[in-house]
N, C-alpha and C positions, 0 to 999 in steps of 0.2 A: 599625252601625259608628260608633265615636266619631270625630268630626272633629278633626283636629289643626290648631288655629288658630295662625297665625304670631304671633310677638312683635312688638308695635308700640310705637315710641317717638314721642311727640308733643312737638315743640319748642314751648314756650309752654304756659301754664296759665291763660289768660284765659277769658272766657265762651265764645267759639267753640271753643277748644281743649278746654274742659271739657265742652261739649256732645258733642264727638266722643268724648272719653274715656268719658263716661257711656254713650253708645249702644254703643260697642265693648265695654265691660266687661259690659254687660247681655247682649250677644250671645255672650259667652264668650271674648273675647280677653284676653290678658295685656297690659295697657297701662301704660307708664311715661311720666310727664311730666317735662320739664325746664323750669327757669325761671332768671331772673336773681335776684340777691340782694335787689333792691328792685323787685318787680313793679309795673308801671303799671296793673294791673287796676283797673277802675272798678266793674264789676258784681261786687263781691267776695262777695256772698251766693250766687252761682252760679259761682264761679271757684275751682278747686282751688289757685290761686295764694295764696289766703288761708292755706293750710297753711304757707307760708314764714314768715308772721308769727306764727301761733299754734301751730305744731307739727302741728296737725291741723285739719280742717274737714269740713263735710258739705255736699254738693251733692245735693239731693233725698235719696234713700235711701243714697247711697254716700259713704263716708268717704275723704278724701284725707289722706295722712300724709307730712310732710316727712321725708326720710331720706337716708342716704348711698347712693352707687351700689352699694356692697356689700350694703346692706340691701334694695335695691329689689325683687328677686325674691321674697324672703321676705315682704315687705309685700304684694305682689300675690297670693301664694299664700294669704295670710290673708283675701283678699276685699276688700282696700282698694286705693286707687289711690296708688302711690308718686309723690312729687314731689321731684325732685332738683335742687338748685341747681347748675347746670352751664351757664353762659353760653358756654363754649368748645366744647361738644359732645363732650367726652371720653367721655361715657357710650356714645356710638355705638360707639366702639372697644372698650369693655369688654363690652357686651351683644351686639353684632353683631346687631341686630334685622333681621328680614326686611322690615319695613315702617317707614318714617319718614314722619311727617306734619309739615310745616312749618306751624304755626299761630301763629307769632309775630305776624302781622298788622302787620308793619312797613311794608307797601306797597312793599317792595323786598326783594331777596334778600340776606340777611346772611351767606351762605356755604353754603347748602344746594346739593348737587349730586347728580346721578344715581348717583354711586358710593357714596353714603351707605348704600344698602340695595338689595335686589333690586327693591323698589317704593318710590318716593318720590312722595308726593302733597303738593302745596302749595295753600294756601288764598289766594284773592284775587289782586289785582294784584301785579306785580313778578316774575312767573315765566312761563316759556314751556314748555309740555309738549313733551318731546322734546329740549329744550336743557339746562335746569338741573333738571328733574324729569321724571317719567314721566307725570304727570297733574295737572290743575289743577281746583279746585272753585270755582265762582262764589260770591262772597260779597255781591254787590250786590243789595239788595232789588229785586224785580221779577220778571218772567216767568222769568228764567233762574236765580234763586236756587237754589243747591244742585246745579246741573247740573254734570256731570263732563265734562271735555274731555281727550282723549288727544292732541290736537294744538291748538296755538294757546295763547291766553292768556285770562284773565278780563278783564272790562271794566276800563279804566284808572281809577285813583283820581280821583274828582271833587273830593275835598276836602270834600264835603258828606255828612252822614249821610242815610240813607234816610228817607222821610216816614213818620211814625207819627201817626195821628189828626189830620192836617192840619198837624202841626209837623215841621219839618225841621232846619235849622241851629241854631235856638234851643234845641232840646231837649238839645244837648250843651253842657255848661258847661266853659269853658276858663280856664286860669290867666291872669290879667291881667299877671303879672310872675313872675320867678323867686322861689322860696321853698318853703314847705310849707303844706299845707291843714289847717286845723282845722275840723272839722264843727260846725255849730250845730244841725243836724238829723241824725237817723239814717236809714239806708237803710230805706225803708218808710213814712216819715213823709209825711203830706199837707202841702203847702205852698201858700201863697197867692201870687199874682202880686206881685212886688216884695219878698217876704220874704227875709231874709238866711239862706241855707242853709249858708254856710261863710265862713270868713275865710282870706284868703291872707296868711300871715305872711312878709313879704319878708325878704331877706337883710340889709337895713339896719334891721330891727326894727319896721317899720311894719306895719299890718294893713289890708288892703283887703277890703271886703265883696263877697261873691259872691251876687247876688240871683237869685231865680227869675224868669225872663222871662214866665212864665205859670203859672196854677194847675195843680197836678198832684201826682204822688208822686215823691219822690226815689228813683230806681231804682238809683242807683250813686254812690259817692263814693270817691275814691282814699284809700289808707291814709295817716294823718297823719304817718308817719315817712318817707315817700318825698319826696325833693326833686324839684321840678318846674321846668321852664323855661316861660317865657312862651309861651302858645299851646297848652300840653299839655292834653289832655282830662283833666279832673279830676272830672267829674260827669255824671250822666245823669238827666234829668227826663222823666217819662212822663205825657203828657196824658190817658191813658186812665183814670188814677186807680184802677187795680185793684191793690190791695196784694199779692195773691197772685203777680202777675207779677214782683215783686221777688225772690221766693224759689224760682222755678221756671225751668228752662232755657227760653230763648226759642224762638219759632217759627223764627227765623232760624238759631239754633245747631243746632236739630234738623234743619232742612233741609240745612245744610252737612254735618252729621254723616252724613246719609243719602247724600250724594254720596261721602263718604270710604268709608263701608261698601260702597257699590256698587263703588267702585274696587278695594277689597281683595278682595271676593268674585269680581269679574270676573277679577282676576289669579290668584286661587286656582284658579278653574275652568280657566283656560288652562294653568296649571302642572300641574294634575292630568291634563289631556288629553295633555300632552307626556310 
């Protein structure tokens, strides 16, 4: 008997959202992602958000394609992942998906509610299962990463990224001022400690260098057309120096995606039993 999979809309198309989309698409789900017009994705080589800039992109073996809401299902039927610019969430009213996943990663709820779909799953802090969504998936690195909660919340935002190979806060590069980022290195390049990896071109026309705090590989860099505010995450430096990690979905994204998949399959089993 062929299983009928519910349609899934994922809000956000950054690296965690894209890991979820990849795992769900591989499992046979029809997945549609929504994004803003200027995505803040840093890990662009593994984010379907890149399709907003280029028209299409590829995350591992799966192609993402930027399209209109009216084209989304046809794109999905063709085996690709549709990415629709839809910051207001109008797509939910048009497609009426059975499942909505909030993967915006704003660390706060920007408008998602339980009425958005029969099953609403949210990633990370800012949500309470049973209040503004049906389930929450833990996104904080550690023992509970990827764990699914039907009650309660994920761990609160600490403001610090998880530790990777002994590096924590310094592995995230942030904008020193408002402006736009011009890369001096490409994602996947090896960099030395103190090397200039990008320039922050401020709104008054000056340029401030952004230096690597330690030796590693540039794993992510924000798109140069996106305007940023001071303190915005603009880059990701990986101390493990494994270039392949820049072009494959992370362990964290796959763990979070596993929690989302568990939530959907649990819900499907309960619905089938009823």
